[in-house]
Structures are given as C-alpha cells and as structure tokens.
C-alpha positions as CSV (number, residue, x, y, z in Angstrom):
1,M,54.7,45.4,-79.7
2,S,58.0,46.3,-81.1
3,T,61.0,43.9,-81.5
4,V,62.7,46.5,-79.6
5,A,60.2,46.6,-76.6
6,E,59.9,43.0,-76.8
7,L,63.4,42.6,-76.1
8,E,63.7,45.2,-73.7
9,Q,60.7,43.5,-71.6
10,Q,62.9,40.3,-72.0
11,K,66.0,42.5,-70.3
12,V,63.6,43.5,-67.8
13,D,62.6,39.7,-67.1
14,F,66.6,39.0,-67.3
15,N,67.3,41.4,-64.8
16,A,64.4,40.3,-62.2
17,A,65.7,36.6,-62.3
18,I,69.1,37.8,-62.1
19,E,68.0,39.7,-58.5
20,K,65.9,37.0,-57.5
21,R,69.0,34.8,-57.7
22,K,70.9,37.0,-55.6
23,V,68.0,37.0,-53.1
24,L,68.5,33.5,-53.2
25,Q,72.5,33.3,-52.7
26,R,72.2,35.8,-49.9
27,L,69.4,33.5,-48.3
28,M,71.6,30.3,-49.0
29,N,74.4,31.7,-47.1
30,N,72.5,32.6,-43.9
31,R,72.5,30.9,-41.1
32,D,69.1,31.2,-40.1
33,F,67.8,30.3,-43.1
34,K,69.9,27.2,-43.2
35,K,68.8,25.9,-40.0
36,L,65.4,26.9,-39.7
37,I,64.0,26.3,-43.1
38,L,66.6,23.5,-44.7
39,E,67.6,21.8,-42.2
40,D,64.5,22.0,-39.6
41,F,61.3,21.7,-42.0
42,C,62.9,20.3,-44.8
43,V,64.8,17.2,-43.1
44,Q,63.1,17.3,-39.3
45,E,59.5,18.3,-39.9
46,C,59.3,16.9,-43.4
47,A,60.4,13.6,-42.5
48,R,57.7,13.7,-39.4
49,Y,55.1,14.3,-41.9
50,A,55.9,11.5,-44.2
51,Q,55.9,9.0,-41.2
52,A,52.8,10.4,-40.3
53,S,51.1,10.0,-43.3
54,A,51.2,6.4,-42.9
55,D,50.0,6.1,-39.5
56,P,46.7,4.1,-39.4
57,N,45.4,5.9,-36.4
58,L,45.1,9.3,-38.4
59,S,42.2,9.7,-40.6
60,V,42.4,9.6,-44.4
61,N,42.0,13.4,-44.7
62,E,44.7,13.8,-42.0
63,R,47.6,11.2,-44.0
64,A,46.6,13.0,-47.4
65,D,47.2,16.1,-45.3
66,A,50.3,14.7,-43.6
67,L,52.0,13.6,-47.2
68,A,51.4,17.0,-48.8
69,L,52.8,18.5,-46.0
70,A,56.1,16.1,-46.5
71,Q,56.3,16.7,-50.3
72,S,56.5,20.7,-49.3
73,A,60.3,20.4,-48.7
74,G,60.6,18.9,-52.4
75,H,59.0,21.9,-53.8
76,I,60.6,24.5,-51.9
77,R,63.8,22.7,-52.8
78,R,62.7,22.7,-56.6
79,Y,61.7,26.5,-56.2
80,L,64.7,27.2,-55.0
81,N,66.6,25.3,-57.9
82,V,64.5,26.7,-60.4
83,L,65.6,30.6,-59.2
84,D,69.1,29.7,-59.4
85,I,69.2,28.2,-62.8
86,M,66.7,30.9,-64.3
87,G,69.3,33.2,-62.5
88,N,72.2,31.8,-64.4
89,A,70.6,31.1,-67.8
90,A,69.9,34.9,-67.5
91,E,73.0,36.5,-67.0
92,N,74.7,34.1,-69.3
93,Q,72.3,35.4,-72.2
94,M,72.4,39.0,-71.4
95,Q,75.1,39.9,-73.7
96,R,73.3,38.2,-76.5
97,L,70.3,40.0,-75.4
98,D,71.9,43.3,-75.1
99,D,73.1,42.3,-78.9
100,A,69.8,41.9,-80.4
101,I,68.3,44.7,-79.0
102,E,70.9,46.7,-80.7
103,D,70.8,45.1,-83.7
104,A,66.9,45.8,-83.4
105,R,67.1,49.1,-83.2
106,L,69.6,49.4,-85.8
107,D,67.1,47.5,-88.3
108,E,63.7,49.8,-87.1
109,A,66.3,53.0,-87.8
110,N,66.7,51.4,-91.2
111,V,63.5,50.6,-91.7
112,E,62.3,54.0,-90.7
113,T,65.2,55.7,-93.3
114,A,64.1,53.4,-95.8
115,P,61.4,55.6,-97.7
116,Y,63.6,58.5,-97.8
117,A,66.2,57.0,-99.5
118,E,63.8,55.2,-102.6
119,E,62.7,59.1,-102.8
120,E,66.5,60.5,-103.0
121,E,67.1,57.6,-106.2
122,A,64.0,58.4,-107.9
C-alpha cells in the first residue's frame, strides 16, 4: 500500500472516530440515556451487584458474577471516555493529516516524473 493510500485510510479512521464522538455527545445529552444507563445502571444496579458480590449466602460463582456485573459500569464509562478522547485526538490531528496527504501526493508525483527529468538532462 502506498503512503498516500495509508494516510487516506488513516483519514477514514479519523473520520469514524470523530463520528463516534458525535454519537457519544448526542447520547450524553439524551435524558433517557443518562437516567437509564448512567444513573440507574451504572450507579444503582452496579452498587447492588457490588453488595451481592460480598454476600456469603451466594455461591462463589454467583458472587463472581455479581462482581463482574458491578465492574461493568467502569467498563462502560471507560469505553465512553475513550471514544471522546479518540474523537478529540482525531479532530485535532486532521489538519496535519490533510497536509501529510498533500505532501505525500506531491512526493509520489515527483517520483513518477523523475525518470523523465533524467532523460531530458541526458
């Protein structure tokens, strides 16, 4: 794959990260999402699971399952945070990437015309 193609694929990836961040921003502004997921699940349900993970009346497997579910809030929040960070980074690097694509195209064009330039000099 050429440098230009690699950079253009990186641009596709950056645009995907930016779009995911936009989706995340819409979700974070959605009252139902905040209530159901961030409050009810991530706070209330996961606290209940954390308590269940220490309940001696439950089997070892049930306590382990409860602990894994309690940790899921952290995984969700981390995933959402990563989407935000990656989207911000992609947006901040987009101009440099566009410049790099332009430079790579010029370099490839110069390489393609270089043999003709040498023939003209001879």
